[in-house]
N, C-alpha and C positions, 0 to 999 in steps of 0.2 A: 504494500500500500504506500509505504514511504517512497519506494522507488517510483511508483506511478505519479505521486505528487511532485517529486523532483522533476520527472519527465515533463509534466504539464507546465511546471514553473519555467523550465528551460525553454519549452515551446513558446510560452507567452512572452518570455524575455526576447527570444529571437524575433517574434512577430513585432514586439514593441520596438526593438532596435531597427527592424526593417522599415516600419512606418516612420520612425523618427528620422532615419537616414534619408528616406525619400523626401520627407518634408524639408530637410536641410538642403538637399539637391535642388528642390523646387525653389527654395528661397535664394540660393546662389544664382540659379539661372534667371530668375525674375530680376534679381538685383543687378546682374550683369547686363541684362537687356535694358533696364531702366537707366542704368548709369551710362550706357552707350547713347541712348536717346538724349539724355541730359547733356552729355559732352558734345554731341553733334550740334545741338541747338545753341549751347553756350559758346562754343567755338565760332559758330556762324555769326552769332550776334556780335562777338568781339571783332571779328574780321571785318564785318560790314556794319560798323557802328554808324549812327546818324552823322557824326562829325566827318567820318571818312567819306560817306556818300555825298554829303553836302559839298565837300571839296572837289570830289571827282565829277559831280554833276552840277557844278556852278555855272548854270546857263542864264544868260540875260536874253530874254525873248526879243529885245529890240536890236541886239547886236550879235547874236550867235551866228557863227560861221558854219560852213559845211564841216570844217575840221573839228570845231567844238562839238557839234552834234554827233559826228562819227566817233569821237573819243567817248562821249557819254554812252553811246550805243555799245561800244566795246566793253565798258564797265558793267553795264546791265547784262550783257551776254555772259560775262564771267560770273556774275552773281547767280544767274540762272543755271549755268553749268555746275557750279558748286552745290546749289540746292538740289539739282538732279542727282549728283554724285552722293550727297548725304542721304537722299531718299533711298537710293540703291543700297547703300551701306546699312541703313535701318532695316530694310526688308530682307537683307541677307541673313539677319540674326533670327534665331528661333524665339518665337513669342508664345504666350499662353493666354488663356482667358483672364488670368490674373493681371496681365500687363496690357489688356485691351484698351484701357482708357489712355494710358501714356502713349501707346502705339498710335491710336487714332489722332490724338492731339498733335503728336510729332509729325505724322503724315499731313495733317491739315496745315501745320505751320509751313512745311516745305512746299506743299501744293499751292497754297495761297501766295507764297513767295514767287513760285514759278509763274502763276497766273499774272501777278503784278508785273513781272519781267516781260512776259509775252506782250501784254497790253502796252507797256511802256515802249518796247521796241517798235511796236506798230506806229505809235505816235512819233517816235524819233525818225523812223523811215519816211513818214509823211512829211515831217518838218524838213528833212534833207531834200525831198522832192520840191517842196515849196521854195527853199533857198535857191536850189538850182534854177527854178523857173524865174525867180526874182533876179538872179545874176544874169541870166540869159537876156531878159528884157532890159536890164540896165545897160547892157552892152550895145543896144541899138542906138541909132541916131548918128551924130557926128557933125562935123563942120559943113555948113551949106553955103556954097558960093555961087551956085548956078541952079538953073531949073533941073539940069541933069542930076546934080547932087541931091536936090530936094526929092526928086522921084526915086532915086536910089535909096535915100533915107527911109521913105515910106515903105518901099519894098522890103528893105532889111527888117524894119519893124514888124511888118506882116509875117515874114518868114519866121522871125523869132517867136511871135505869138502863136503861129500855127504849130511850130515845133513844141512849144510849151503845152498847147492843148493836147497834142498827141501823147506827150509824156504823162500828163495828168489823167488822160483817159485810160492809160495802161496801169495807173496807180490805184490801188484799193485804199480808200480812206479808213482810218480806224473808227471804232465805235464812237458815235456822237459827232463825227465830222462829216457825215454823209450829206447833209443839207448844204453845208458850207462848200463842200467839194463840187456839188452839182451847180451851185450858184456861181462859184469861181469860174468854172468852165463856161457857163452861159455868159458871164460878164466878159471873159476873154474873147469869146466868139463875137459878141456885140461890138467890142472894141476893134476887132479885126475887120469886121464889116464896115465900120465907119472909116477906118484907115483906107480901106479899098475904095470907098466912094470918094474920099478926098484925093487919092492918087489919080483916079480917073478924071476928076475935075481939073486937077493940076495939069495932067497931060493934055486936056482939051483947052486949057487956058480959060476955064470958066471961073472967074474970080468970085462972082456972086454965089455960085454953088459951093465954092470952097469955103466962103465965110459961113454959110449955113451949116455946112458939115463940121466946121470948127466948133460951133456951139454944141452940136451932137457929140463931138469928141470930148468936150468938157463934161457933159452929162455922163458919158460912158466911163470916163476916168473916175468921176466921183462915185459912181455906182460900184466900180471895182475896188476903190480904196475904202469904202464904208461897209463892206460885207460883214455881216455878223459872224463872230466866231465864239465858240464856247469859252466861258471864263475858266480860270484855274480850278475853281471848285468843281465845276462840271467835268472837267478833264480828269481830275483826281477821282471823282466818283465813277467815271467810266473805266478807269484803270482798276480800281477796287472800290466796291460800295462802302459806304460809311460803316455798315455792320461788319463787313469783311475786314476792313482796316482796324476796327476796334478789336476784333477777334485776334488778328495777327499780332497786334500790340500786346495783348494779354496772355497769349499762349506761352511765351518763354518762361515767365514766372510760374505759370500753372504746371508746365512740364517739369520744372525743377522741383516744385513742391511735391508732385506725384512721385517723381523718382526718389526723393528723399524719404517719402513715406514708405515706399516699397523697401528701401534699404534698411529700415528699422525693423522689418519683420524677420525674425530668426527662423521660424518654422512655418511652412505653408503646406497645408494638406489639400 
């Protein structure tokens, strides 16, 4: 009887140790996963701090050059690349139902970052196209000393505008810029039409018609330069909604807290 009791005690001890050991392994695995998630987010936040991004993306809308915009785009592309790499790293690690919350929050953090990058790149690409159009149109004109020079000036202007229209028609505007894009092309086509009429009048020596078309030209230019564009708040909301931005801002602290909470658990069954 004593032998049987000892046997049962040993069996219970083995079972107890087995369960305890499994719990410790669960705790270690969960802790490792949570710590990795915490490190990925913390390192990302340090690397791409607000100060760093502000310096890298220091754009003045009134004077930004193609080079400035291209540099900003390169920075955003690197942010996106690192976010994607971090997401791959996260998903390469084994997770469990016990780490589901920290897993989801970390995935949300990097996915929202990637979304913000994609939308920002779309705006930068469009801005680069607009700068190119502006530079192309700025290059038109020149010194006019004769009727021939005047005609050539009008024709150069028309060609520049036509090239700009073709370029814009091949360009997809980012979210929120569709109406502006459509209105810009329409305004350029209107301007091009007026310049064509002026050039025809100039070639015919019709001064009266030329003066009439000059008034149309001023109206067309005013229409072009007063097109409505989304303000900075609208653009920000198109890149990430206010709720998404709030979530992205809050997630790092939330993930760190979740990871620290998991790290405190010694046995998980």
